[in-house]
C-alpha positions in Angstrom: -19.3 0.5 25.1 -22.5 0.8 27.1 -25.7 1.5 25.0 -26.8 4.4 27.1 -25.5 6.9 29.4 -26.7 10.1 31.2 -24.4 12.4 29.6 -22.4 12.1 26.4 -19.4 14.4 25.9 -18.0 14.4 22.3 -14.4 15.5 22.3 -11.8 15.0 24.8 -9.8 18.4 24.7 -9.7 20.8 27.6 -13.5 21.7 27.2 -14.6 18.1 26.9 -12.4 16.7 29.7 -13.2 19.5 32.3 -17.0 19.4 31.6 -16.9 15.5 31.8 -14.9 15.6 35.1 -16.9 18.2 36.8 -20.0 16.4 36.3 -18.8 13.0 37.2 -17.4 14.6 40.4 -21.0 15.5 40.9 -22.1 12.0 40.7 -23.5 11.9 37.2 -23.0 9.0 34.6 -20.6 10.5 32.1 -19.5 9.0 28.9 -16.8 10.8 26.7 -16.0 10.0 23.0 -12.8 11.3 21.3 -12.1 10.8 17.8 -8.4 10.7 18.1 -5.9 8.7 20.2 -4.1 10.9 22.7 -1.6 12.3 22.8 -2.5 14.3 19.8 -1.0 17.8 18.4 -2.9 20.9 19.1 -1.9 24.7 18.9 -2.9 27.0 21.7 -0.1 26.5 24.2 -0.2 29.8 26.3 -2.8 29.7 29.3 -4.1 32.4 31.4 -4.2 32.6 35.3 -7.8 31.8 35.2 -7.0 28.1 34.4 -5.8 27.9 38.1 -9.4 28.2 39.4 -10.4 25.6 37.1 -7.6 23.2 37.9 -8.6 23.5 41.7 -12.2 22.9 40.8 -11.7 19.7 39.0 -8.9 18.3 41.3 -6.1 18.4 38.7 -3.9 21.3 39.8 -1.4 19.0 41.7 -0.9 17.0 38.6 -0.3 20.0 36.4 1.9 21.6 38.8 4.0 18.5 39.3 4.3 17.7 35.6 7.0 20.6 34.9 5.3 22.9 32.4 7.0 26.3 31.8 5.6 28.6 34.5 4.1 31.9 32.9 4.4 35.0 35.1 2.9 37.2 32.4 3.4 38.8 28.9 5.1 41.5 27.0 3.9 43.3 24.2 5.8 45.4 21.5 2.8 46.8 19.9 2.9 49.6 17.4 5.1 52.3 18.4 4.8 51.3 22.2 5.5 48.4 24.7 4.4 46.9 28.0 4.4 44.0 30.2 1.6 42.3 32.1 2.7 41.2 35.4 0.4 38.2 36.8 2.2 38.2 40.1 -0.3 41.1 41.0 -3.3 38.7 40.7 -4.8 36.2 43.2 -3.4 33.6 41.2 0.0 35.1 40.2 0.8 32.8 37.3 -0.3 30.4 34.5 1.5 27.8 32.2 3.1 27.5 28.8 2.0 24.0 27.7 2.9 21.4 25.2 -0.9 21.0 24.4 -0.6 17.2 23.5 0.9 16.6 26.9 -1.4 19.0 28.8 -4.6 17.6 27.0 -3.6 14.0 27.9 -3.2 14.9 31.4 -6.8 16.4 31.5 -8.2 13.3 29.9 -6.4 10.7 32.1 -7.5 12.8 35.0 -11.2 12.5 33.9 -10.8 8.9 33.6 -9.5 8.8 37.2 -12.8 10.9 38.4 -15.0 8.2 36.8 -15.6 9.3 33.3 -15.9 6.3 30.8 -13.4 7.6 28.1 -13.2 6.0 24.7 -10.7 7.3 22.2 -10.1 6.6 18.6 -14.0 6.7 18.2 -15.8 8.8 15.8 -19.2 10.0 15.9 -21.0 9.4 12.6 -24.2 10.9 13.2 -26.9 12.0 15.7 -30.5 11.0 16.1 -33.2 13.4 17.0 -36.6 13.7 18.8 -37.4 17.0 17.4 -34.7 19.5 18.1 -33.5 17.4 21.0 -30.5 14.9 20.1 -31.2 11.4 21.6 -28.5 9.1 20.3 -25.1 9.0 18.7 -23.8 6.6 16.0 -20.3 5.8 16.7 -17.4 3.8 14.9 -13.9 2.7 15.8 -11.1 0.4 15.0 -9.5 0.0 11.6 -11.9 0.4 8.8 -14.6 1.3 11.3 -15.1 -2.5 12.0 -16.5 -1.7 15.4 -19.7 0.3 15.2 -22.7 1.0 17.7 -25.2 3.6 19.1 -25.3 5.0 22.3 -28.4 6.9 23.7 -28.0 9.9 26.3 -30.2 12.4 28.1 -27.9 15.3 27.4 -25.3 16.0 24.8 -22.1 18.2 25.4 -20.5 19.0 22.1 -16.9 19.9 22.8 -15.9 18.5 19.3 -13.7 21.4 18.7 -13.7 23.2 15.2 -15.2 20.3 13.6 -18.3 21.2 15.6 -20.8 18.2 15.5 -23.8 20.2 16.3 -22.9 23.6 15.0 -21.4 22.4 11.5 -23.3 19.1 10.7 -26.6 19.9 12.0 -27.3 23.7 13.2 -25.1 25.3 10.5 -25.2 28.4 12.5 -21.5 29.3 12.9 -20.7 33.0 12.2 -17.0 34.1 11.2 -16.3 37.6 12.3 -15.2 39.8 9.4 -12.7 41.8 11.6 -11.0 38.6 12.6 -10.6 36.4 9.3 -7.0 35.9 9.9 -4.4 33.3 9.0 -1.6 31.9 11.4 1.5 30.3 10.1 3.7 28.9 12.7 6.6 26.5 13.7 9.0 25.7 16.6 12.4 26.8 17.2 15.2 25.1 19.7 17.4 27.2 21.6 15.6 30.5 21.7 16.5 33.4 24.0 14.4 34.6 26.9 13.4 38.2 27.6 15.2 39.4 30.7 13.2 42.6 30.6 9.8 40.6 31.0 8.1 38.5 33.8 9.5 34.8 33.8 8.2 32.7 31.1 6.2 35.5 29.5 4.6 35.3 26.0 6.2 37.6 23.6 3.9 39.5 21.3 5.1 41.8 18.7 3.3 43.7 16.0 4.5 44.1 12.3 3.0 46.2 9.6 1.0 43.4 8.2 0.1 41.6 11.6 1.8 40.2 14.7 4.1 37.5 15.9 3.6 35.4 19.1 6.7 33.8 20.8 5.7 31.0 23.5 8.7 29.4 25.4 7.9 25.8 26.3 9.5 23.5 28.8 11.2 21.4 26.3 13.6 24.0 25.1 11.4 24.8 22.3 9.6 28.0 21.4 6.4 28.4 19.5 6.6 31.2 17.1 3.6 32.2 14.9 2.7 34.9 12.5 -1.0 36.2 12.3 -2.0 38.1 9.0 -5.3 39.0 7.7 -6.4 36.6 5.2 -6.7 39.2 2.5 -3.1 40.2 3.0 -2.0 36.5 3.2 -4.0 35.8 -0.2 -2.2 38.6 -1.7 1.2 37.4 -0.8 0.4 33.8 -2.0 -0.6 35.2 -5.3 2.7 37.0 -5.6 4.1 33.4 -5.5 5.5 33.7 -2.1 5.8 30.4 0.1 4.8 30.0 3.6 8.4 30.3 4.4 8.8 33.5 2.6 6.0 35.1 4.2 7.0 34.1 7.7 10.6 35.1 7.4 10.0 38.5 5.6 7.4 39.5 8.4 10.0 38.5 11.1 12.6 40.7 9.6 10.2 43.6 10.7 9.8 42.2 14.3 12.9 43.0 16.5 11.3 41.4 19.5 11.0 38.0 17.7 14.3 38.3 15.8 16.5 39.0 18.9 14.7 35.9 20.5 15.7 33.6 17.7 19.1 34.9 16.8 20.8 31.9 18.1 17.8 29.4 17.6 17.1 26.7 15.1 14.0 26.0 13.3 12.9 22.5 14.0 9.6 21.9 12.7 9.4 19.6 9.6 7.2 22.0 7.8 5.2 25.3 8.5 2.0 24.8 10.0 -1.0 27.0 8.9 -4.6 27.7 10.1 -7.3 30.2 8.9 -10.8 31.5 9.6 -10.5 30.8 13.2 -12.7 33.6 14.9 -16.4 32.8 15.1 -19.3 32.2 17.4 -22.3 30.1 16.9 -25.7 31.8 16.6 -27.0 29.4 19.2 -24.8 27.5 21.5 -27.4 25.4 23.5 -30.8 24.0 23.1 -33.2 21.2 24.2 -30.7 18.3 25.4 -27.4 19.9 24.2 -24.8 22.2 25.4 -21.7 23.3 22.9 -18.6 24.3 24.7 -15.2 25.4 23.9 -14.3 25.5 20.1 -17.4 23.8 19.4 -19.2 27.0 20.2 -16.7 29.9 19.7 -13.4 30.9 19.3 -11.6 34.4 19.2 -8.4 35.6 17.7 -5.4 34.3 19.7 -4.0 37.6 20.4 -4.9 37.3 24.2 -4.4 33.5 24.4 -8.0 33.1 25.3 -8.7 29.7 23.8 -8.5 27.4 26.8 -9.8 30.1 29.1 -13.1 30.1 27.0 -13.0 26.6 26.8 -12.8 25.8 30.6 -14.6 28.9 31.7 -17.6 27.5 29.4 -17.3 24.1 31.0 -17.7 25.2 34.3 -20.8 27.3 33.2 -22.2 24.3 31.4 -21.5 21.7 34.2 -23.2 24.0 36.5 -26.3 24.3 34.6 -26.6 20.6 33.8 -25.8 19.6 37.2 -28.7 21.8 38.8 -31.0 20.7 36.0 -30.7 17.2 36.9 -31.1 17.8 40.7 -34.2 19.7 39.8 -32.9 23.1 41.2 -33.7 24.8 37.9 -35.9 23.8 34.8 -34.0 23.0 31.6 -35.2 26.4 30.1 -33.6 28.2 32.9 -30.4 26.5 32.8 -30.1 26.7 29.0 -31.0 30.5 29.4 -28.3 31.0 32.0 -25.6 29.0 30.0 -26.3 30.9 26.7 -26.2 34.4 28.5 -23.2 33.6 30.6 -20.9 32.3 27.9 -21.8 35.1 25.4 -21.0 37.7 28.1 -17.4 36.4 28.3 -17.0 36.1 24.7 -18.3 39.5 23.9 -16.0 41.3 26.4 -12.9 39.6 24.9 -14.0 40.4 21.4 -14.1 44.2 22.1 -10.6 44.1 23.9 -9.2 42.2 20.8 -10.8 44.8 18.4 -9.2 47.5 20.5 -5.8 46.1 20.5 -5.8 45.7 16.7 -6.2 49.3 16.4 -2.4 49.3 17.3 -1.6 52.9 16.5 -3.9 54.6 19.0 -1.8 53.7 22.0 -2.1 51.5 24.8 -4.1 54.0 26.9 -6.9 53.3 24.6 -6.8 49.5 25.2 -6.7 50.3 28.8 -9.8 52.3 28.5 -11.7 49.7 26.9 -10.5 47.2 29.6 -11.7 49.7 32.3 -15.3 49.7 30.5 -15.6 46.0 30.7 -14.3 45.5 34.2 -16.2 45.7 37.6 -13.9 48.5 39.0 -13.9 52.2 38.4 -10.3 53.5 37.8 -9.0 56.9 37.0 -5.3 57.0 36.9 -2.9 55.2 34.6 -1.7 52.6 37.0 -5.2 51.5 38.0 -6.2 51.6 34.1 -3.3 49.1 33.5 -4.3 46.9 36.5 -8.0 46.8 34.8 -6.5 45.7 31.4 -4.5 43.0 33.4 -7.7 41.7 34.9 -9.7 41.4 31.7 -7.0 39.8 29.7 -5.9 37.3 32.5 -9.4 35.9 32.4 -9.7 36.6 36.0 -12.7 38.9 35.3 -14.8 36.3 33.8 -14.1 34.1 37.0 -15.1 37.1 39.1 -18.6 37.3 37.2 -19.5 34.0 38.9 -20.0 35.4 42.3 -19.9 39.3 41.6 -21.8 42.1 40.0 -20.7 43.0 36.6 -21.7 46.2 34.8 -23.6 46.0 31.8 -21.3 45.6 28.6 -21.0 49.2 27.0 -20.6 47.7 23.6 -23.0 50.2 21.8 -20.9 53.1 23.1 -17.6 51.5 22.2 -18.8 50.5 18.7 -16.8 53.5 17.5 -13.6 52.1 19.0 -13.9 49.0 16.8 -12.5 48.6 13.3 -15.4 49.8 10.7 -16.0 46.4 9.4 -16.7 45.0 13.1 -18.6 48.0 14.4 -22.1 47.1 13.1 -21.8 43.6 13.9 -21.0 44.7 17.5 -23.9 47.2 17.8 -26.2 44.3 16.6 -24.8 42.0 19.0 -25.2 44.6 21.8 -29.1 45.0 20.7 -29.4 41.0 21.1 -27.5 41.2 24.3 -30.0 43.8 25.9 -33.1 42.4 24.2 -32.6 38.7 24.9 -30.5 38.9 27.8 -31.8 41.9 29.8 -30.8 40.9 33.2 -27.1 40.4 32.7 -25.5 39.6 36.0 -24.7 36.6 38.0 -25.4 38.0 41.5 -28.2 38.0 43.8 -29.0 41.8 43.0 -29.6 41.1 39.3 -29.2 37.4 38.7 -30.3 35.7 35.6 -33.7 34.6 36.5 -32.5 34.5 40.2 -29.6 32.3 39.5 -25.7 32.5 39.4 -22.9 29.8 39.7 -21.8 28.6 43.1 -19.2 25.7 44.0 -20.5 25.1 47.4 -21.8 23.0 48.8 -21.7 21.5 45.3 -21.4 22.7 41.6 -24.6 24.3 40.3 -26.7 27.4 39.9 -27.4 29.1 43.1 -30.8 30.9 43.8 -30.6 34.2 44.7 -33.5 33.9 47.1 -32.2 30.6 48.8 -31.0 31.0 52.3 -27.7 28.6 51.4 -24.3 29.9 51.6 -23.6 31.2 48.2 -19.7 31.7 48.1 -17.5 30.2 45.5 
């Protein structure tokens, strides 16, 4: 491994590989260090249509299309006393994919290598050295017994190390877990599951139960990922009653007709149940002098809307654009950091409010659609249009529109009453921070953040509103 690099990316998942690829394609010297040797298992198999925008941008769409993943044309919700479908065919990008993450992530990492990224797998970051607040080098180790060690210096660090969070967990210690989303997921895989003839092809099935909800994700290898999500208090109570993971899972499934019907002729094929908890959080600071935190290293929100890969890759685009313009001298480092911090939080907060609304499952889907309408660019009044507003937000397309369009201010303060009580005060506080720190909240020429917004032409970067260059994306 070289002793120095321009940009060091820690983590080879979708956030790391996407950021590294984008920067390498812009001509920068990029090194990526990944702890595991790919392929490696990861949850988060259902993608949003917004991923197609990013796959096009990094030049990997043809590879993903050709691989044979399950095409996802939408979703189906059996939620409370109501049900509805999401039809992605109405969108500019009319589908996404259900993927085996070990295979999808490896394709992205191999693509990064093909674009000039120097990738080192099976290499662990043991520590960082700092010059004040600025990280300057990383101590790494690899091989059996860590027999091979060294140090690599860099100008900029992109922390895409996932939940482990090199910057956030080891050094900044600034990760905030949301009270309303302290959930536990229990899941496994089934072979021979049925399909929903009444829903879009390849749709994710989402079914609520009294204590939580199930996902059902059809995959191309004839398996279905089926998971149960419960609040951790409920999960703890059930465990204290002596119930096993299997008992909790199957007892809940008996109360979910949607999932029961899909699995009536299926066989459970996982060696054991998988479990994960406390997975909704946001770091209080996601960038600073010499570093950008991307993907799960920065934030993650409840999996209800399948936003994990969307937030990872959307954040990657924002980070890469900020870094590229900073290096080319088009913006200062302070401007790049300010833009990135604001833009990523904007996308996260919008999804947080929508997920909060969905958990109020007995208030009716019109309430969910109303919340989506408040967070989208378009004004709608009729029921069909409200459904469309909801679709645009939960598909991730609305965040991509923000890159070149004019979003409204997030009406989070007025919507705090729609949130679960335990989250309302947090939402109000975040709203105050949002307006005091990030007063100019758009990514357009009219109210751009310090005159900046993302552009992909003639190259990826932060466009200046006052520039005479073409600023289309």
